[in-house]
C-alpha positions as CSV (number, residue, x, y, z in Angstrom):
1,M,49.5,-132.4,-61.5
2,T,51.8,-130.3,-59.4
3,L,54.3,-130.1,-62.3
4,L,51.6,-128.4,-64.4
5,R,50.8,-125.6,-61.9
6,P,52.9,-123.1,-63.7
7,L,50.5,-123.6,-66.7
8,A,47.5,-122.7,-64.5
9,P,47.3,-119.0,-65.7
10,L,47.4,-120.2,-69.4
11,F,44.7,-122.8,-68.9
12,S,42.6,-120.3,-66.8
13,Y,42.8,-117.7,-69.5
14,Y,41.6,-120.1,-72.2
15,A,38.9,-121.6,-69.9
16,A,37.5,-118.1,-69.3
17,R,37.5,-117.3,-73.0
18,Y,35.8,-120.7,-73.7
19,I,33.1,-120.0,-71.0
20,E,32.4,-116.5,-72.3
21,R,32.2,-117.6,-75.9
22,N,29.8,-120.4,-75.1
23,A,27.6,-118.2,-72.8
24,L,27.2,-115.8,-75.7
25,E,26.6,-118.5,-78.3
26,H,24.1,-120.6,-76.3
27,R,22.2,-117.6,-74.8
28,R,20.7,-116.8,-78.2
29,D,18.6,-120.0,-78.2
30,A,18.2,-120.3,-74.5
31,R,14.9,-120.0,-72.5
32,K,14.1,-118.7,-69.1
33,L,13.3,-121.1,-66.3
34,T,9.7,-122.5,-66.4
35,V,7.3,-121.5,-63.6
36,R,7.8,-125.0,-62.2
37,E,11.6,-124.7,-62.2
38,H,11.5,-121.2,-60.8
39,D,9.1,-122.2,-58.0
40,A,11.1,-125.3,-57.1
41,M,14.3,-123.2,-56.8
42,A,13.0,-120.0,-55.3
43,A,13.6,-121.1,-51.7
44,F,17.3,-121.5,-52.4
45,F,18.3,-118.9,-54.9
46,A,17.9,-115.2,-55.1
47,A,15.2,-113.9,-57.5
48,D,17.7,-111.9,-59.6
49,L,19.7,-115.1,-60.2
50,L,16.7,-117.1,-61.3
51,H,15.5,-114.3,-63.5
52,R,18.9,-114.1,-65.3
53,A,19.6,-117.8,-65.6
54,R,18.9,-119.4,-69.0
55,I,18.5,-123.0,-70.2
56,A,19.9,-124.1,-73.5
57,T,19.5,-127.4,-75.3
58,P,22.4,-127.4,-77.9
59,T,21.6,-129.3,-81.1
60,Q,25.3,-129.8,-81.8
61,P,28.1,-131.2,-79.6
62,L,30.2,-128.4,-78.0
63,R,33.3,-127.5,-79.8
64,P,36.4,-128.4,-77.7
65,P,38.4,-125.5,-76.3
66,R,41.3,-124.3,-78.4
67,I,43.7,-125.6,-75.8
68,Q,42.2,-129.1,-75.8
69,K,45.2,-130.7,-77.7
70,L,47.7,-129.4,-75.2
71,A,45.5,-130.5,-72.3
72,T,45.3,-134.0,-73.7
73,I,49.0,-134.2,-74.2
74,L,49.6,-133.1,-70.6
75,G,47.0,-135.6,-69.2
76,M,44.4,-132.9,-68.4
77,E,41.7,-134.0,-70.8
78,A,39.3,-134.6,-67.9
79,L,39.4,-130.8,-67.2
80,L,38.1,-129.9,-70.7
81,T,35.5,-132.5,-71.7
82,P,32.2,-130.8,-71.5
83,D,30.5,-133.4,-73.7
84,A,31.0,-136.0,-71.0
85,T,28.4,-134.3,-68.7
86,A,24.7,-134.2,-68.6
87,A,24.8,-130.4,-68.2
88,I,27.4,-127.6,-68.1
89,T,27.1,-124.0,-67.0
90,F,28.7,-121.1,-68.9
91,S,28.3,-118.1,-66.6
92,H,24.5,-117.9,-66.4
93,V,23.6,-120.2,-69.3
94,I,23.0,-123.9,-68.5
95,A,23.5,-126.2,-71.5
96,H,22.0,-129.6,-71.0
97,Y,22.0,-132.7,-73.2
98,E,19.8,-135.0,-71.2
99,A,16.4,-134.4,-69.5
100,L,17.0,-131.7,-67.0
101,S,16.0,-132.9,-63.5
102,L,15.4,-130.5,-60.7
103,R,18.4,-131.8,-58.9
104,T,20.6,-131.3,-62.0
105,L,19.1,-127.8,-62.4
106,F,19.9,-127.1,-58.7
107,H,23.5,-128.2,-59.2
108,E,24.0,-126.0,-62.2
109,L,22.3,-123.0,-60.5
110,V,24.9,-123.4,-57.8
111,H,27.5,-122.8,-60.5
112,V,25.6,-119.8,-61.7
113,E,25.8,-118.4,-58.2
114,Q,29.6,-119.2,-58.0
115,Y,30.1,-117.4,-61.3
116,K,28.1,-114.4,-60.0
117,Q,30.3,-114.1,-57.0
118,L,33.7,-115.0,-58.5
119,G,33.2,-113.7,-62.1
120,V,34.0,-115.7,-65.1
121,R,37.8,-115.3,-64.8
122,G,37.7,-116.1,-61.1
123,F,35.6,-119.1,-61.6
124,A,37.9,-120.4,-64.4
125,R,41.0,-119.8,-62.2
126,C,39.4,-121.6,-59.2
127,Y,38.3,-124.5,-61.5
128,V,41.7,-125.0,-63.1
129,R,43.6,-124.6,-59.8
130,G,41.2,-127.1,-58.1
131,F,41.8,-129.6,-60.9
132,L,45.6,-129.2,-60.9
133,R,45.6,-129.7,-57.1
134,T,43.7,-133.0,-57.2
135,G,43.7,-134.2,-60.8
136,A,40.1,-135.2,-60.6
137,Y,36.8,-133.5,-61.6
138,E,35.0,-134.8,-58.5
139,S,37.6,-133.1,-56.2
140,I,37.5,-129.6,-57.7
141,P,36.2,-127.4,-54.8
142,L,33.6,-125.7,-57.0
143,E,32.1,-129.1,-57.8
144,V,32.5,-130.4,-54.3
145,Q,30.3,-127.6,-53.1
146,A,27.8,-127.9,-55.9
147,Y,27.4,-131.7,-55.1
148,E,27.1,-131.0,-51.4
149,L,24.4,-128.5,-51.9
150,D,22.5,-130.5,-54.4
151,G,22.7,-133.4,-52.0
152,R,21.1,-131.3,-49.3
153,Y,18.4,-130.2,-51.7
154,A,17.7,-133.7,-52.8
155,A,17.6,-135.0,-49.2
156,N,14.9,-132.5,-48.2
157,P,13.6,-130.0,-50.8
158,A,11.4,-128.5,-48.1
159,L,14.4,-127.5,-46.0
160,R,15.3,-124.0,-47.2
161,F,18.8,-122.6,-47.2
162,S,20.5,-119.8,-49.1
163,V,22.9,-120.9,-51.8
164,R,24.2,-117.3,-52.1
165,D,25.2,-117.4,-48.4
166,E,26.8,-120.8,-48.7
167,V,28.9,-119.6,-51.7
168,R,29.8,-116.4,-49.9
169,R,31.0,-118.4,-46.9
170,W,33.3,-120.6,-49.1
171,V,34.7,-117.5,-50.8
172,A,35.4,-115.8,-47.4
173,E,37.0,-119.0,-46.1
174,G,39.2,-119.4,-49.2
175,K,37.8,-122.9,-49.9
176,Y,38.0,-122.6,-53.6
């Protein structure tokens, strides 16, 4: 993957455009969090984030990004395969294809917070850079943090912590 690092700005640009396009498209039919979802997440996420977040259930598979063919040729298809996941977050819009458990919702809301702090372009840049560093979805720092935090949540939902502060700390420490 190190040989592909010079292409990171190109992939980041197209990833950001893909994210923005899907956020706009899926927001139209998206809903707010239910009272149950909001109450379960309120101890971990700021009220403004929970108010802004939207949940979409697409009826059609996501269209692949325009750069998908090049990514596949270069062995990067794992970076751009949103249909392989139970849910995917586009800025503040969470698109899910299976029943949305509270743990999955928590994980995706971590991404909403990451987007909020990094911006769409910053998130896309960090995602692509993380993938190119490791070559694996599971090792992308944005995903590592989301899995760590959703694991803490799942282990003890009564133990409160601030996702905003956790993301802020990772940003400050340059972990992405």
